[in-house]
LOLO-974883 format. One record per residue (C-alpha): x negated, y, z negated. Coordinates in nm, 4 decimals. Layout:
REC          x          y          z
REC          X          Y          Z
...
***
This chain:
REC          x          y          z
REC   -11.2284    10.3325    -8.4184
REC   -11.1270    10.0108    -8.5855
REC   -10.9014     9.7371    -8.4523
REC   -10.6767     9.5413    -8.6855
REC   -10.5245     9.2008    -8.6196
REC   -10.2733     9.0429    -8.8575
REC   -10.2068     8.6728    -8.8911
REC   -10.0483     8.4266    -9.1301
REC    -9.6808     8.5031    -9.0870
REC    -9.4199     8.2361    -9.0411
REC    -9.0842     8.0926    -9.1390
REC    -9.0520     7.9725    -9.4978
REC    -8.7834     7.9043    -9.7538
REC    -8.7112     8.1251   -10.0512
REC    -8.9601     8.0680   -10.3297
REC    -9.2416     7.9703   -10.0961
REC    -9.5740     8.1456   -10.0511
REC    -9.7635     8.2904    -9.7582
REC   -10.0956     8.4632    -9.7225
REC   -10.1322     8.7258    -9.4567
REC   -10.4707     8.8220    -9.3207
REC   -10.5832     9.1387    -9.1488
REC   -10.9123     9.1107    -8.9661
REC   -11.0932     9.4297    -8.8721
REC   -11.3381     9.4942    -8.5925
REC   -11.5195     9.8043    -8.4777
REC   -11.5650     9.9239    -8.8318
REC   -11.5770     9.8214    -9.1930
REC   -11.3186     9.8166    -9.4696
REC   -11.5749     9.8960    -9.7367
REC   -11.4717    10.2592    -9.7685
REC   -11.1407    10.2499    -9.5854
REC   -10.8071    10.2789    -9.7514
REC   -10.6225     9.9651    -9.6446
REC   -10.2589     9.8809    -9.6846
REC    -9.9656     9.6671    -9.5847
REC    -9.6308     9.7902    -9.4598
REC    -9.3250     9.6034    -9.3439
REC    -9.0272     9.6731    -9.1240
REC    -8.7034     9.4781    -9.1325
REC    -8.4519     9.4878    -8.8466
REC    -8.2593     9.8120    -8.8480
REC    -8.4702     9.9604    -9.1250
REC    -8.7578    10.2024    -9.1446
REC    -9.1099    10.0837    -9.2002
REC    -9.1803    10.0733    -9.5722
REC    -9.4842    10.0550    -9.7930
REC    -9.5782     9.7232    -9.9509
REC    -9.9278     9.7445   -10.0990
REC   -10.2593     9.9261   -10.0675
REC   -10.6132     9.9025   -10.1962
REC   -10.9049    10.1403   -10.1596
REC   -11.2060     9.9224   -10.2333
REC   -11.2638     9.5652   -10.3346
REC   -11.2223     9.5458   -10.7087
REC   -11.0164     9.8636   -10.7333
REC   -10.6709     9.8646   -10.8826
REC   -10.4152     9.8054   -10.6073
REC   -10.0953     9.9981   -10.5634
REC    -9.7699     9.8138   -10.5000
REC    -9.4151     9.8907   -10.4098
REC    -9.1796     9.8146   -10.6965
REC    -9.0038     9.5520   -10.4881
REC    -9.3137     9.3322   -10.4680
REC    -9.4865     9.3920   -10.8012
REC    -9.5646     9.0677   -10.9760
REC    -9.5140     8.8667   -10.6581
REC    -9.7573     9.0066   -10.4004
REC   -10.1304     9.0582   -10.4328
REC   -10.3485     9.2612   -10.1998
REC   -10.7215     9.2014   -10.1811
REC   -11.0096     9.2694    -9.9479
REC   -11.3301     9.0964    -9.8534
REC   -11.5882     9.3475    -9.7356
REC   -11.8206     9.0777    -9.6062
REC   -11.5518     8.9345    -9.3804
REC   -11.3951     9.2735    -9.3085
REC   -11.0607     9.1224    -9.3935
REC   -10.7663     9.2345    -9.6037
REC   -10.5233     8.9828    -9.7473
REC   -10.1709     8.9902    -9.8767
REC   -10.0839     8.6941   -10.0934
REC    -9.7067     8.6657   -10.1104
REC    -9.5517     8.4431   -10.3747
REC    -9.1920     8.3787   -10.4731
REC    -9.0731     8.5018   -10.1380
REC    -8.7173     8.6228   -10.1072
REC    -8.4921     8.6637    -9.8036
REC    -8.5232     9.0379    -9.8610
REC    -8.8931     9.0068    -9.7779
REC    -8.8100     8.9156    -9.4185
REC    -8.9784     9.1690    -9.1927
REC    -9.2626     9.2342    -8.9565
REC    -9.5667     9.3023    -9.1697
REC    -9.8262     9.5515    -9.0531
REC   -10.1798     9.6087    -9.1681
REC   -10.3040     9.9659    -9.1755
REC   -10.6282    10.1463    -9.2522
REC   -10.7573    10.4988    -9.2976
REC   -11.1149    10.6217    -9.2742
REC   -11.0314    10.9550    -9.4331
REC   -10.7413    10.9687    -9.6700
REC   -10.5825    11.1466    -9.9579
REC   -10.3714    11.0171   -10.2423
REC   -10.0458    10.9371   -10.0631
REC   -10.1172    10.5702   -10.0176
REC    -9.7547    10.4744    -9.9668
REC    -9.6852    10.7030    -9.6706
REC    -9.7163    10.6063    -9.3059
REC    -9.8940    10.9240    -9.2018
REC   -10.1803    10.8540    -9.4395
REC   -10.3091    10.5782    -9.2135
REC   -10.4995    10.6112    -8.8864
REC   -10.5148    10.2536    -8.7623
REC   -10.2468     9.9874    -8.7334
REC   -10.2286     9.6224    -8.6424
REC    -9.9732     9.4658    -8.4104
REC    -9.7723     9.3080    -8.6905
REC    -9.6908     8.9541    -8.7937
REC    -9.3412     8.8187    -8.8521
REC    -9.2420     8.6863    -9.1927
REC    -8.9034     8.5194    -9.2174
REC    -8.7682     8.3867    -9.5458
REC    -8.4594     8.1686    -9.5348
REC    -8.2214     8.1403    -9.8329
***
């Protein structure tokens, strides 16, 4: 099993940037599918971004394309989510997720086996 711990969330104004980190232990991200999801109050958890291996082409939700960038460092066993041009609509708890064995449905919750505890991102107008 792998344990995931997110960090880097906070309160920022619209237009600002944040970088979220997801540190893994008990395993390696080298061949894990890794992704980010978010959940706003009163809403279902939704897909944000995913990447299979370092250097691979990431997959993004339409709402964050051009603004967010997912990356992974296999040496550090860490996945990052660089968030630029943040909007109030981005306010949510952000969760890191990983899957040892996976298919092609990278944007679905059930694809992932491991989840972090979440980190709060709040964007004020």
